[in-house]
N, CA, C, O and the ligand as a Tripos MOL2 file, in Angstrom:
@<TRIPOS>MOLECULE
protein
  305   303    77     0     0
PROTEIN
NO_CHARGES

@<TRIPOS>ATOM
      1 N         157.9430   75.0100   60.1150 N.3       1 MET1
      2 CA        156.7110   75.4990   60.6900 C.3       1 MET1
      3 C         155.4940   74.9090   59.9780 C.2       1 MET1
      4 O         155.5160   74.7190   58.7620 O.2       1 MET1
      5 N         154.4370   74.6210   60.7320 N.am      2 LYS2
      6 CA        153.2390   73.9830   60.1450 C.3       2 LYS2
      7 C         152.1090   74.9990   60.0700 C.2       2 LYS2
      8 O         151.9950   75.9030   60.8980 O.2       2 LYS2
      9 N         151.2890   74.8210   59.0620 N.am      3 CYS3
     10 CA        150.1680   75.7250   58.8120 C.3       3 CYS3
     11 C         149.1110   75.5450   59.9030 C.2       3 CYS3
     12 O         148.7050   74.4300   60.2320 O.2       3 CYS3
     13 N         148.6720   76.7110   60.4620 N.am      4 ALA4
     14 CA        147.6690   76.6460   61.5340 C.3       4 ALA4
     15 C         146.3080   76.2110   61.0120 C.2       4 ALA4
     16 O         145.4870   75.6650   61.7480 O.2       4 ALA4
     17 N         146.0840   76.4690   59.7100 N.am      5 ALA5
     18 CA        144.7780   76.1610   59.1350 C.3       5 ALA5
     19 C         144.6360   74.6860   58.6900 C.2       5 ALA5
     20 O         143.6170   74.0460   58.9530 O.2       5 ALA5
     21 N         145.6720   74.1630   58.0130 N.am      6 CYS6
     22 CA        145.5140   72.8180   57.4630 C.3       6 CYS6
     23 C         146.6720   71.8750   57.8650 C.2       6 CYS6
     24 O         146.7140   70.7280   57.4220 O.2       6 CYS6
     25 N         147.5840   72.3480   58.6830 N.am      7 ASN7
     26 CA        148.6660   71.4920   59.2330 C.3       7 ASN7
     27 C         149.6860   71.0040   58.2130 C.2       7 ASN7
     28 O         150.4470   70.0810   58.5020 O.2       7 ASN7
     29 N         149.7160   71.6030   57.0240 N.am      8 ASN8
     30 CA        150.7410   71.2260   56.0580 C.3       8 ASN8
     31 C         152.0050   72.0540   56.2920 C.2       8 ASN8
     32 O         152.0050   73.0460   57.0210 O.2       8 ASN8
     33 N         153.0720   71.6080   55.6490 N.am      9 LYS9
     34 CA        154.3400   72.2910   55.8400 C.3       9 LYS9
     35 C         154.3450   73.6430   55.1420 C.2       9 LYS9
     36 O         153.8700   73.7610   54.0130 O.2       9 LYS9
     37 N         154.8700   74.6480   55.7950 N.am     10 MET10
     38 CA        154.9510   75.9670   55.1980 C.3      10 MET10
     39 C         156.3560   76.2250   54.7360 C.2      10 MET10
     40 O         157.3170   75.7510   55.3420 O.2      10 MET10
     41 N         156.4820   76.9810   53.6560 N.am     11 THR11
     42 CA        157.8100   77.2900   53.1090 C.3      11 THR11
     43 C         158.1030   78.7700   53.1630 C.2      11 THR11
     44 O         157.2010   79.6040   53.0740 O.2      11 THR11
     45 N         159.3760   79.0860   53.3100 N.am     12 GLY12
     46 CA        159.7990   80.5000   53.3530 C.3      12 GLY12
     47 C         159.6980   81.1210   51.9760 C.2      12 GLY12
     48 O         160.1270   80.5320   50.9840 O.2      12 GLY12
     49 N         159.1200   82.3310   51.9190 N.am     13 LYS13
     50 CA        158.9640   83.0310   50.6680 C.3      13 LYS13
     51 C         159.2310   84.4910   50.8570 C.2      13 LYS13
     52 O         159.2550   85.0020   51.9760 O.2      13 LYS13
     53 N         159.4360   85.1710   49.7210 N.am     14 LYS14
     54 CA        159.5350   86.6070   49.7660 C.3      14 LYS14
     55 C         158.5840   87.1530   48.7300 C.2      14 LYS14
     56 O         158.6830   86.8120   47.5510 O.2      14 LYS14
     57 N         157.6610   88.0000   49.1550 N.am     15 GLY15
     58 CA        156.6820   88.5580   48.2230 C.3      15 GLY15
     59 C         155.7290   89.4920   48.9190 C.2      15 GLY15
     60 O         156.0430   90.0870   49.9500 O.2      15 GLY15
     61 N         154.5690   89.6060   48.3380 N.am     16 SER16
     62 CA        153.5780   90.5860   48.8820 C.3      16 SER16
     63 C         152.5280   89.8950   49.7300 C.2      16 SER16
     64 O         152.1010   88.7800   49.4320 O.2      16 SER16
     65 N         152.1270   90.5620   50.7720 N.am     17 ILE17
     66 CA        151.0540   90.0720   51.5990 C.3      17 ILE17
     67 C         150.1180   91.2380   51.9300 C.2      17 ILE17
     68 O         150.5110   92.4000   51.8200 O.2      17 ILE17
     69 N         148.9000   90.9350   52.3270 N.am     18 ASP18
     70 CA        148.0560   91.9870   52.8630 C.3      18 ASP18
     71 C         147.8680   91.7890   54.3500 C.2      18 ASP18
     72 O         147.8320   90.6690   54.8580 O.2      18 ASP18
     73 N         147.7490   92.9160   55.0300 N.am     19 LEU19
     74 CA        147.7700   92.8920   56.4790 C.3      19 LEU19
     75 C         146.6710   93.8150   56.9490 C.2      19 LEU19
     76 O         146.5630   94.9410   56.4640 O.2      19 LEU19
     77 N         145.8400   93.3590   57.8960 N.am     20 ARG20
     78 CA        144.7860   94.2120   58.4060 C.3      20 ARG20
     79 C         145.0870   94.5390   59.8520 C.2      20 ARG20
     80 O         145.0790   93.6680   60.7210 O.2      20 ARG20
     81 N         145.3530   95.8100   60.0920 N.am     21 ILE21
     82 CA        145.6900   96.2530   61.4540 C.3      21 ILE21
     83 C         144.7890   97.4140   61.8250 C.2      21 ILE21
     84 O         144.7240   98.4270   61.1280 O.2      21 ILE21
     85 N         144.0930   97.2410   62.9440 N.am     22 GLY22
     86 CA        143.1830   98.3130   63.4210 C.3      22 GLY22
     87 C         142.1750   98.6970   62.4100 C.2      22 GLY22
     88 O         141.8350   99.8750   62.2990 O.2      22 GLY22
     89 N         141.6610   97.7260   61.6400 N.am     23 GLY23
     90 CA        140.6100   98.0230   60.6790 C.3      23 GLY23
     91 C         141.1020   98.6200   59.3820 C.2      23 GLY23
     92 O         140.3020   98.8970   58.4890 O.2      23 GLY23
     93 N         142.3970   98.8240   59.2590 N.am     24 LYS24
     94 CA        142.9590   99.3750   58.0300 C.3      24 LYS24
     95 C         143.7450   98.2980   57.3030 C.2      24 LYS24
     96 O         144.4230   97.4740   57.9180 O.2      24 LYS24
     97 N         143.6400   98.3210   56.0030 N.am     25 LEU25
     98 CA        144.2750   97.2990   55.1940 C.3      25 LEU25
     99 C         145.6110   97.8390   54.6230 C.2      25 LEU25
    100 O         145.6550   98.8860   53.9790 O.2      25 LEU25
    101 N         146.6790   97.0900   54.8850 N.am     26 TYR26
    102 CA        147.9970   97.4700   54.4270 C.3      26 TYR26
    103 C         148.4850   96.4370   53.4580 C.2      26 TYR26
    104 O         148.2970   95.2390   53.6720 O.2      26 TYR26
    105 N         149.1230   96.8920   52.3730 N.am     27 PHE27
    106 CA        149.6960   95.9690   51.4190 C.3      27 PHE27
    107 C         151.2110   96.0420   51.5910 C.2      27 PHE27
    108 O         151.8030   97.1110   51.4460 O.2      27 PHE27
    109 N         151.8370   94.9090   51.9000 N.am     28 VAL28
    110 CA        153.2480   94.8690   52.2190 C.3      28 VAL28
    111 C         153.9940   94.1680   51.0800 C.2      28 VAL28
    112 O         153.6950   93.0210   50.7450 O.2      28 VAL28
    113 N         154.9600   94.8650   50.4930 N.am     29 LYS29
    114 CA        155.7230   94.3730   49.3670 C.3      29 LYS29
    115 C         157.0950   93.7940   49.8270 C.2      29 LYS29
    116 O         157.6560   94.2420   50.8270 O.2      29 LYS29
    117 N         157.5940   92.8420   49.1150 N.am     30 ASN30
    118 CA        158.9270   92.2960   49.3350 C.3      30 ASN30
    119 C         159.2050   91.8880   50.7910 C.2      30 ASN30
    120 O         160.2690   92.1710   51.3420 O.2      30 ASN30
    121 N         158.2300   91.2240   51.3860 N.am     31 VAL31
    122 CA        158.3690   90.8270   52.7900 C.3      31 VAL31
    123 C         158.6330   89.3090   52.8770 C.2      31 VAL31
    124 O         158.0060   88.5090   52.1830 O.2      31 VAL31
    125 N         159.5580   88.9560   53.7330 N.am     32 THR32
    126 CA        159.8720   87.5420   53.9620 C.3      32 THR32
    127 C         158.8110   86.9360   54.8700 C.2      32 THR32
    128 O         158.5500   87.4610   55.9530 O.2      32 THR32
    129 N         158.2030   85.8470   54.4450 N.am     33 HIS33
    130 CA        157.1640   85.2180   55.2470 C.3      33 HIS33
    131 C         157.1240   83.7020   54.9430 C.2      33 HIS33
    132 O         157.8170   83.1920   54.0620 O.2      33 HIS33
    133 N         156.2720   83.0220   55.7250 N.am     34 GLU34
    134 CA        156.0670   81.5820   55.4640 C.3      34 GLU34
    135 C         154.7210   81.4200   54.7920 C.2      34 GLU34
    136 O         153.7350   82.0470   55.1780 O.2      34 GLU34
    137 N         154.6970   80.5560   53.7660 N.am     35 GLU35
    138 CA        153.4520   80.3870   53.0480 C.3      35 GLU35
    139 C         153.1080   78.8920   52.9040 C.2      35 GLU35
    140 O         153.9710   78.0580   52.6280 O.2      35 GLU35
    141 N         151.8160   78.5900   53.1010 N.am     36 CYS36
    142 CA        151.3440   77.2140   52.9200 C.3      36 CYS36
    143 C         150.9880   77.0060   51.4740 C.2      36 CYS36
    144 O         150.1880   77.7500   50.9070 O.2      36 CYS36
    145 N         151.5860   75.9840   50.8710 N.am     37 ALA37
    146 CA        151.3740   75.7040   49.4570 C.3      37 ALA37
    147 C         149.9710   75.1360   49.2090 C.2      37 ALA37
    148 O         149.4640   75.1970   48.0890 O.2      37 ALA37
    149 N         149.3520   74.5900   50.2450 N.am     38 VAL38
    150 CA        148.0560   73.9470   50.1010 C.3      38 VAL38
    151 C         146.9010   74.9550   50.1820 C.2      38 VAL38
    152 O         146.0730   75.0340   49.2730 O.2      38 VAL38
    153 N         146.8550   75.7200   51.2750 N.am     39 CYS39
    154 CA        145.6990   76.6260   51.4340 C.3      39 CYS39
    155 C         146.0460   78.0960   51.2520 C.2      39 CYS39
    156 O         145.1530   78.9430   51.2270 O.2      39 CYS39
    157 N         147.3370   78.4100   51.1240 N.am     40 GLY40
    158 CA        147.7370   79.7860   50.8650 C.3      40 GLY40
    159 C         147.8260   80.6580   52.0880 C.2      40 GLY40
    160 O         147.9880   81.8740   51.9770 O.2      40 GLY40
    161 N         147.7220   80.0510   53.2640 N.am     41 GLU41
    162 CA        147.8860   80.7830   54.5190 C.3      41 GLU41
    163 C         149.2770   81.3870   54.6000 C.2      41 GLU41
    164 O         150.2600   80.7180   54.2800 O.2      41 GLU41
    165 N         149.3770   82.6570   55.0300 N.am     42 LYS42
    166 CA        150.6530   83.3350   55.1020 C.3      42 LYS42
    167 C         150.9100   83.7750   56.5400 C.2      42 LYS42
    168 O         150.0160   84.2920   57.2100 O.2      42 LYS42
    169 N         152.1260   83.5670   57.0020 N.am     43 VAL43
    170 CA        152.4550   83.8820   58.3910 C.3      43 VAL43
    171 C         153.7460   84.6850   58.4260 C.2      43 VAL43
    172 O         154.7060   84.3690   57.7220 O.2      43 VAL43
    173 N         153.7610   85.7190   59.2460 N.am     44 LEU44
    174 CA        154.9520   86.5200   59.4300 C.3      44 LEU44
    175 C         155.6410   86.1150   60.7010 C.2      44 LEU44
    176 O         154.9900   85.7080   61.6640 O.2      44 LEU44
    177 N         156.9430   86.2200   60.7180 N.am     45 SER45
    178 CA        157.6840   85.9070   61.9470 C.3      45 SER45
    179 C         157.4540   87.0760   62.9320 C.2      45 SER45
    180 O         157.1700   88.1990   62.5150 O.2      45 SER45
    181 N         157.5810   86.7930   64.2370 N.am     46 PRO46
    182 CA        157.3580   87.8740   65.2220 C.3      46 PRO46
    183 C         158.2760   89.0860   64.9840 C.2      46 PRO46
    184 O         157.8780   90.2300   65.2010 O.2      46 PRO46
    185 N         159.5140   88.8110   64.5340 N.am     47 GLU47
    186 CA        160.4710   89.8900   64.2640 C.3      47 GLU47
    187 C         159.9870   90.7920   63.1390 C.2      47 GLU47
    188 O         160.0220   92.0170   63.2500 O.2      47 GLU47
    189 N         159.5330   90.1690   62.0520 N.am     48 ILE48
    190 CA        159.0330   90.9210   60.8950 C.3      48 ILE48
    191 C         157.7960   91.7000   61.2800 C.2      48 ILE48
    192 O         157.6630   92.8730   60.9330 O.2      48 ILE48
    193 N         156.8710   91.0420   62.0120 N.am     49 SER49
    194 CA        155.6380   91.7100   62.4510 C.3      49 SER49
    195 C         155.9900   92.9500   63.2610 C.2      49 SER49
    196 O         155.3990   94.0120   63.0660 O.2      49 SER49
    197 N         156.9270   92.8200   64.1460 N.am     50 GLN50
    198 CA        157.3580   93.9290   64.9940 C.3      50 GLN50
    199 C         157.8670   95.0820   64.1440 C.2      50 GLN50
    200 O         157.5280   96.2400   64.3880 O.2      50 GLN50
    201 N         158.6940   94.7560   63.1330 N.am     51 LYS51
    202 CA        159.2340   95.7920   62.2420 C.3      51 LYS51
    203 C         158.1230   96.5000   61.4900 C.2      51 LYS51
    204 O         158.1470   97.7210   61.3320 O.2      51 LYS51
    205 N         157.1230   95.7100   61.0160 N.am     52 LEU52
    206 CA        156.0160   96.3170   60.2800 C.3      52 LEU52
    207 C         155.1750   97.2230   61.1830 C.2      52 LEU52
    208 O         154.7470   98.2970   60.7620 O.2      52 LEU52
    209 N         154.9400   96.7870   62.4310 N.am     53 PHE53
    210 CA        154.1860   97.6170   63.3830 C.3      53 PHE53
    211 C         154.9330   98.9330   63.6170 C.2      53 PHE53
    212 O         154.3350  100.0070   63.6850 O.2      53 PHE53
    213 N         156.2430   98.8130   63.7360 N.am     54 GLU54
    214 CA        157.0820  100.0380   63.9390 C.3      54 GLU54
    215 C         156.9330  100.9830   62.7760 C.2      54 GLU54
    216 O         156.7870  102.1920   62.9560 O.2      54 GLU54
    217 N         156.9720  100.4240   61.5710 N.am     55 LYS55
    218 CA        156.8550  101.2340   60.3630 C.3      55 LYS55
    219 C         155.5260  101.9350   60.3230 C.2      55 LYS55
    220 O         155.4400  103.1180   59.9930 O.2      55 LYS55
    221 N         154.4580  101.1800   60.6690 N.am     56 ILE56
    222 CA        153.0940  101.7710   60.6090 C.3      56 ILE56
    223 C         152.9940  102.8470   61.6830 C.2      56 ILE56
    224 O         152.4350  103.9120   61.4220 O.2      56 ILE56
    225 N         153.5130  102.6050   62.8740 N.am     57 ARG57
    226 CA        153.4240  103.5460   63.9620 C.3      57 ARG57
    227 C         154.1400  104.8450   63.6010 C.2      57 ARG57
    228 O         153.6820  105.9350   63.9440 O.2      57 ARG57
    229 N         155.2630  104.7150   62.9070 N.am     58 SER58
    230 CA        156.0400  105.9270   62.5470 C.3      58 SER58
    231 C         155.7000  106.4000   61.1320 C.2      58 SER58
    232 O         156.4040  107.2290   60.5550 O.2      58 SER58
    233 N         154.6090  105.8600   60.5860 N.am     59 LYS59
    234 CA        154.0810  106.2530   59.2800 C.3      59 LYS59
    235 C         155.1130  106.1060   58.1420 C.2      59 LYS59
    236 O         155.1670  106.9480   57.2450 O.2      59 LYS59
    237 N         155.9130  105.0580   58.1800 N.am     60 GLN60
    238 CA        156.8760  104.8100   57.1200 C.3      60 GLN60
    239 C         156.2430  103.9760   56.0250 C.2      60 GLN60
    240 O         156.6140  102.8270   55.7890 O.2      60 GLN60
    241 N         155.2600  104.6040   55.3540 N.am     61 PHE61
    242 CA        154.6290  103.9290   54.2350 C.3      61 PHE61
    243 C         154.1420  104.9900   53.2280 C.2      61 PHE61
    244 O         154.0280  106.1720   53.5530 O.2      61 PHE61
    245 N         153.8680  104.5420   52.0310 N.am     62 VAL62
    246 CA        153.3370  105.4720   51.0030 C.3      62 VAL62
    247 C         151.8630  105.1090   50.7940 C.2      62 VAL62
    248 O         151.4740  103.9460   50.8970 O.2      62 VAL62
    249 N         151.0730  106.1090   50.5050 N.am     63 GLU63
    250 CA        149.6620  105.8760   50.2400 C.3      63 GLU63
    251 C         149.5260  105.6900   48.7360 C.2      63 GLU63
    252 O         149.8660  106.5800   47.9560 O.2      63 GLU63
    253 N         149.0380  104.5500   48.3470 N.am     64 GLU64
    254 CA        148.7940  104.2660   46.9190 C.3      64 GLU64
    255 C         147.3270  103.8720   46.7480 C.2      64 GLU64
    256 O         146.6970  103.3470   47.6670 O.2      64 GLU64
    257 N         146.8160  104.1280   45.5880 N.am     65 THR65
    258 CA        145.4430  103.7570   45.2920 C.3      65 THR65
    259 C         145.4240  102.4470   44.5240 C.2      65 THR65
    260 O         146.0870  102.3070   43.4970 O.2      65 THR65
    261 N         144.6610  101.4920   45.0280 N.am     66 PHE66
    262 CA        144.5430  100.1990   44.3780 C.3      66 PHE66
    263 C         143.1640   99.9900   43.8300 C.2      66 PHE66
    264 O         142.1770  100.5080   44.3520 O.2      66 PHE66
    265 N         143.1130   99.2280   42.7750 N.am     67 LYS67
    266 CA        141.7980   98.7800   42.2740 C.3      67 LYS67
    267 C         141.6010   97.3930   42.8660 C.2      67 LYS67
    268 O         142.4090   96.4940   42.6310 O.2      67 LYS67
    269 N         140.5450   97.2190   43.6220 N.am     68 LEU68
    270 CA        140.2420   95.9220   44.2660 C.3      68 LEU68
    271 C         138.9570   95.3640   43.7430 C.2      68 LEU68
    272 O         138.0140   96.1130   43.4890 O.2      68 LEU68
    273 N         138.8930   94.0440   43.5720 N.am     69 PRO69
    274 CA        137.6040   93.4460   43.2350 C.3      69 PRO69
    275 C         136.7150   93.4880   44.4760 C.2      69 PRO69
    276 O         137.0900   92.9790   45.5330 O.2      69 PRO69
    277 N         135.5400   94.0970   44.3440 N.am     70 VAL70
    278 CA        134.6170   94.2190   45.4640 C.3      70 VAL70
    279 C         133.3790   93.3790   45.2080 C.2      70 VAL70
    280 O         132.7710   93.4620   44.1410 O.2      70 VAL70
    281 N         133.0060   92.5620   46.2020 N.am     71 LEU71
    282 CA        131.8190   91.7270   46.0540 C.3      71 LEU71
    283 C         130.7260   92.2380   46.9810 C.2      71 LEU71
    284 O         130.9520   92.4290   48.1760 O.2      71 LEU71
    285 N         129.5520   92.4550   46.4270 N.am     72 ASP72
    286 CA        128.3970   92.8830   47.2190 C.3      72 ASP72
    287 C         127.4220   91.7110   47.3620 C.2      72 ASP72
    288 O         126.8470   91.2440   46.3790 O.2      72 ASP72
    289 N         127.2500   91.2570   48.5740 N.am     73 CYS73
    290 CA        126.4160   90.0530   48.8050 C.3      73 CYS73
    291 C         124.9450   90.3900   49.0410 C.2      73 CYS73
    292 O         124.1360   89.4940   49.2830 O.2      73 CYS73
    293 N         124.5940   91.6770   48.9710 N.am     74 ALA74
    294 CA        123.2030   92.0760   49.2280 C.3      74 ALA74
    295 C         122.2510   91.4640   48.2150 C.2      74 ALA74
    296 O         121.0890   91.2150   48.5340 O.2      74 ALA74
    297 N         122.7280   91.2150   46.9950 N.am     75 TYR75
    298 CA        121.8250   90.6930   45.9820 C.3      75 TYR75
    299 C         122.1040   89.2370   45.6090 C.2      75 TYR75
    300 O         121.5900   88.7330   44.6110 O.2      75 TYR75
    301 N         122.9220   88.5710   46.4200 N.am     76 ALA76
    302 CA        123.3330   87.1900   46.1020 C.3      76 ALA76
    303 C         122.1760   86.2280   46.4870 C.2      76 ALA76
    304 O         122.2960   85.0160   46.3090 O.2      76 ALA76
    305 ZN        147.5010   75.5150   54.9860 Zn       77 ZN77
@<TRIPOS>BOND
     1     1     2 1
     2     2     3 1
     3     3     4 2
     4     3     5 am
     5     5     6 1
     6     6     7 1
     7     7     8 2
     8     7     9 am
     9     9    10 1
    10    10    11 1
    11    11    12 2
    12    11    13 am
    13    13    14 1
    14    14    15 1
    15    15    16 2
    16    15    17 am
    17    17    18 1
    18    18    19 1
    19    19    20 2
    20    19    21 am
    21    21    22 1
    22    22    23 1
    23    23    24 2
    24    23    25 am
    25    25    26 1
    26    26    27 1
    27    27    28 2
    28    27    29 am
    29    29    30 1
    30    30    31 1
    31    31    32 2
    32    31    33 am
    33    33    34 1
    34    34    35 1
    35    35    36 2
    36    35    37 am
    37    37    38 1
    38    38    39 1
    39    39    40 2
    40    39    41 am
    41    41    42 1
    42    42    43 1
    43    43    44 2
    44    43    45 am
    45    45    46 1
    46    46    47 1
    47    47    48 2
    48    47    49 am
    49    49    50 1
    50    50    51 1
    51    51    52 2
    52    51    53 am
    53    53    54 1
    54    54    55 1
    55    55    56 2
    56    55    57 am
    57    57    58 1
    58    58    59 1
    59    59    60 2
    60    59    61 am
    61    61    62 1
    62    62    63 1
    63    63    64 2
    64    63    65 am
    65    65    66 1
    66    66    67 1
    67    67    68 2
    68    67    69 am
    69    69    70 1
    70    70    71 1
    71    71    72 2
    72    71    73 am
    73    73    74 1
    74    74    75 1
    75    75    76 2
    76    75    77 am
    77    77    78 1
    78    78    79 1
    79    79    80 2
    80    79    81 am
    81    81    82 1
    82    82    83 1
    83    83    84 2
    84    83    85 am
    85    85    86 1
    86    86    87 1
    87    87    88 2
    88    87    89 am
    89    89    90 1
    90    90    91 1
    91    91    92 2
    92    91    93 am
    93    93    94 1
    94    94    95 1
    95    95    96 2
    96    95    97 am
    97    97    98 1
    98    98    99 1
    99    99   100 2
   100    99   101 am
   101   101   102 1
   102   102   103 1
   103   103   104 2
   104   103   105 am
   105   105   106 1
   106   106   107 1
   107   107   108 2
   108   107   109 am
   109   109   110 1
   110   110   111 1
   111   111   112 2
   112   111   113 am
   113   113   114 1
   114   114   115 1
   115   115   116 2
   116   115   117 am
   117   117   118 1
   118   118   119 1
   119   119   120 2
   120   119   121 am
   121   121   122 1
   122   122   123 1
   123   123   124 2
   124   123   125 am
   125   125   126 1
   126   126   127 1
   127   127   128 2
   128   127   129 am
   129   129   130 1
   130   130   131 1
   131   131   132 2
   132   131   133 am
   133   133   134 1
   134   134   135 1
   135   135   136 2
   136   135   137 am
   137   137   138 1
   138   138   139 1
   139   139   140 2
   140   139   141 am
   141   141   142 1
   142   142   143 1
   143   143   144 2
   144   143   145 am
   145   145   146 1
   146   146   147 1
   147   147   148 2
   148   147   149 am
   149   149   150 1
   150   150   151 1
   151   151   152 2
   152   151   153 am
   153   153   154 1
   154   154   155 1
   155   155   156 2
   156   155   157 am
   157   157   158 1
   158   158   159 1
   159   159   160 2
   160   159   161 am
   161   161   162 1
   162   162   163 1
   163   163   164 2
   164   163   165 am
   165   165   166 1
   166   166   167 1
   167   167   168 2
   168   167   169 am
   169   169   170 1
   170   170   171 1
   171   171   172 2
   172   171   173 am
   173   173   174 1
   174   174   175 1
   175   175   176 2
   176   175   177 am
   177   177   178 1
   178   178   179 1
   179   179   180 2
   180   179   181 am
   181   181   182 1
   182   182   183 1
   183   183   184 2
   184   183   185 am
   185   185   186 1
   186   186   187 1
   187   187   188 2
   188   187   189 am
   189   189   190 1
   190   190   191 1
   191   191   192 2
   192   191   193 am
   193   193   194 1
   194   194   195 1
   195   195   196 2
   196   195   197 am
   197   197   198 1
   198   198   199 1
   199   199   200 2
   200   199   201 am
   201   201   202 1
   202   202   203 1
   203   203   204 2
   204   203   205 am
   205   205   206 1
   206   206   207 1
   207   207   208 2
   208   207   209 am
   209   209   210 1
   210   210   211 1
   211   211   212 2
   212   211   213 am
   213   213   214 1
   214   214   215 1
   215   215   216 2
   216   215   217 am
   217   217   218 1
   218   218   219 1
   219   219   220 2
   220   219   221 am
   221   221   222 1
   222   222   223 1
   223   223   224 2
   224   223   225 am
   225   225   226 1
   226   226   227 1
   227   227   228 2
   228   227   229 am
   229   229   230 1
   230   230   231 1
   231   231   232 2
   232   231   233 am
   233   233   234 1
   234   234   235 1
   235   235   236 2
   236   235   237 am
   237   237   238 1
   238   238   239 1
   239   239   240 2
   240   239   241 am
   241   241   242 1
   242   242   243 1
   243   243   244 2
   244   243   245 am
   245   245   246 1
   246   246   247 1
   247   247   248 2
   248   247   249 am
   249   249   250 1
   250   250   251 1
   251   251   252 2
   252   251   253 am
   253   253   254 1
   254   254   255 1
   255   255   256 2
   256   255   257 am
   257   257   258 1
   258   258   259 1
   259   259   260 2
   260   259   261 am
   261   261   262 1
   262   262   263 1
   263   263   264 2
   264   263   265 am
   265   265   266 1
   266   266   267 1
   267   267   268 2
   268   267   269 am
   269   269   270 1
   270   270   271 1
   271   271   272 2
   272   271   273 am
   273   273   274 1
   274   274   275 1
   275   275   276 2
   276   275   277 am
   277   277   278 1
   278   278   279 1
   279   279   280 2
   280   279   281 am
   281   281   282 1
   282   282   283 1
   283   283   284 2
   284   283   285 am
   285   285   286 1
   286   286   287 1
   287   287   288 2
   288   287   289 am
   289   289   290 1
   290   290   291 1
   291   291   292 2
   292   291   293 am
   293   293   294 1
   294   294   295 1
   295   295   296 2
   296   295   297 am
   297   297   298 1
   298   298   299 1
   299   299   300 2
   300   299   301 am
   301   301   302 1
   302   302   303 1
   303   303   304 2
@<TRIPOS>SUBSTRUCTURE
     1 MET1         2 RESIDUE 1 A MET
     2 LYS2         6 RESIDUE 1 A LYS
     3 CYS3        10 RESIDUE 1 A CYS
     4 ALA4        14 RESIDUE 1 A ALA
     5 ALA5        18 RESIDUE 1 A ALA
     6 CYS6        22 RESIDUE 1 A CYS
     7 ASN7        26 RESIDUE 1 A ASN
     8 ASN8        30 RESIDUE 1 A ASN
     9 LYS9        34 RESIDUE 1 A LYS
    10 MET10       38 RESIDUE 1 A MET
    11 THR11       42 RESIDUE 1 A THR
    12 GLY12       46 RESIDUE 1 A GLY
    13 LYS13       50 RESIDUE 1 A LYS
    14 LYS14       54 RESIDUE 1 A LYS
    15 GLY15       58 RESIDUE 1 A GLY
    16 SER16       62 RESIDUE 1 A SER
    17 ILE17       66 RESIDUE 1 A ILE
    18 ASP18       70 RESIDUE 1 A ASP
    19 LEU19       74 RESIDUE 1 A LEU
    20 ARG20       78 RESIDUE 1 A ARG
    21 ILE21       82 RESIDUE 1 A ILE
    22 GLY22       86 RESIDUE 1 A GLY
    23 GLY23       90 RESIDUE 1 A GLY
    24 LYS24       94 RESIDUE 1 A LYS
    25 LEU25       98 RESIDUE 1 A LEU
    26 TYR26      102 RESIDUE 1 A TYR
    27 PHE27      106 RESIDUE 1 A PHE
    28 VAL28      110 RESIDUE 1 A VAL
    29 LYS29      114 RESIDUE 1 A LYS
    30 ASN30      118 RESIDUE 1 A ASN
    31 VAL31      122 RESIDUE 1 A VAL
    32 THR32      126 RESIDUE 1 A THR
    33 HIS33      130 RESIDUE 1 A HIS
    34 GLU34      134 RESIDUE 1 A GLU
    35 GLU35      138 RESIDUE 1 A GLU
    36 CYS36      142 RESIDUE 1 A CYS
    37 ALA37      146 RESIDUE 1 A ALA
    38 VAL38      150 RESIDUE 1 A VAL
    39 CYS39      154 RESIDUE 1 A CYS
    40 GLY40      158 RESIDUE 1 A GLY
    41 GLU41      162 RESIDUE 1 A GLU
    42 LYS42      166 RESIDUE 1 A LYS
    43 VAL43      170 RESIDUE 1 A VAL
    44 LEU44      174 RESIDUE 1 A LEU
    45 SER45      178 RESIDUE 1 A SER
    46 PRO46      182 RESIDUE 1 A PRO
    47 GLU47      186 RESIDUE 1 A GLU
    48 ILE48      190 RESIDUE 1 A ILE
    49 SER49      194 RESIDUE 1 A SER
    50 GLN50      198 RESIDUE 1 A GLN
    51 LYS51      202 RESIDUE 1 A LYS
    52 LEU52      206 RESIDUE 1 A LEU
    53 PHE53      210 RESIDUE 1 A PHE
    54 GLU54      214 RESIDUE 1 A GLU
    55 LYS55      218 RESIDUE 1 A LYS
    56 ILE56      222 RESIDUE 1 A ILE
    57 ARG57      226 RESIDUE 1 A ARG
    58 SER58      230 RESIDUE 1 A SER
    59 LYS59      234 RESIDUE 1 A LYS
    60 GLN60      238 RESIDUE 1 A GLN
    61 PHE61      242 RESIDUE 1 A PHE
    62 VAL62      246 RESIDUE 1 A VAL
    63 GLU63      250 RESIDUE 1 A GLU
    64 GLU64      254 RESIDUE 1 A GLU
    65 THR65      258 RESIDUE 1 A THR
    66 PHE66      262 RESIDUE 1 A PHE
    67 LYS67      266 RESIDUE 1 A LYS
    68 LEU68      270 RESIDUE 1 A LEU
    69 PRO69      274 RESIDUE 1 A PRO
    70 VAL70      278 RESIDUE 1 A VAL
    71 LEU71      282 RESIDUE 1 A LEU
    72 ASP72      286 RESIDUE 1 A ASP
    73 CYS73      290 RESIDUE 1 A CYS
    74 ALA74      294 RESIDUE 1 A ALA
    75 TYR75      298 RESIDUE 1 A TYR
    76 ALA76      302 RESIDUE 1 A ALA
    77 ZN77       305 GROUP 0 **** ****
């Protein structure tokens, strides 16, 4: 599979990705995905996406609090 952003070859990986669905940010651990070594673009297979949507729909997730780096561009 080729990267949609830079057209380089993507490789299969297992790790963490972030996912934004319906304005909410989800952090997905131990998920199999394709990753571009050049630009870092990550893509999920339709099957995996479907499974994740199912999990979210049936609320099969835990709520954890994360510390995120936040950038405020109002004063930039
Ligand atoms: Zn890329």
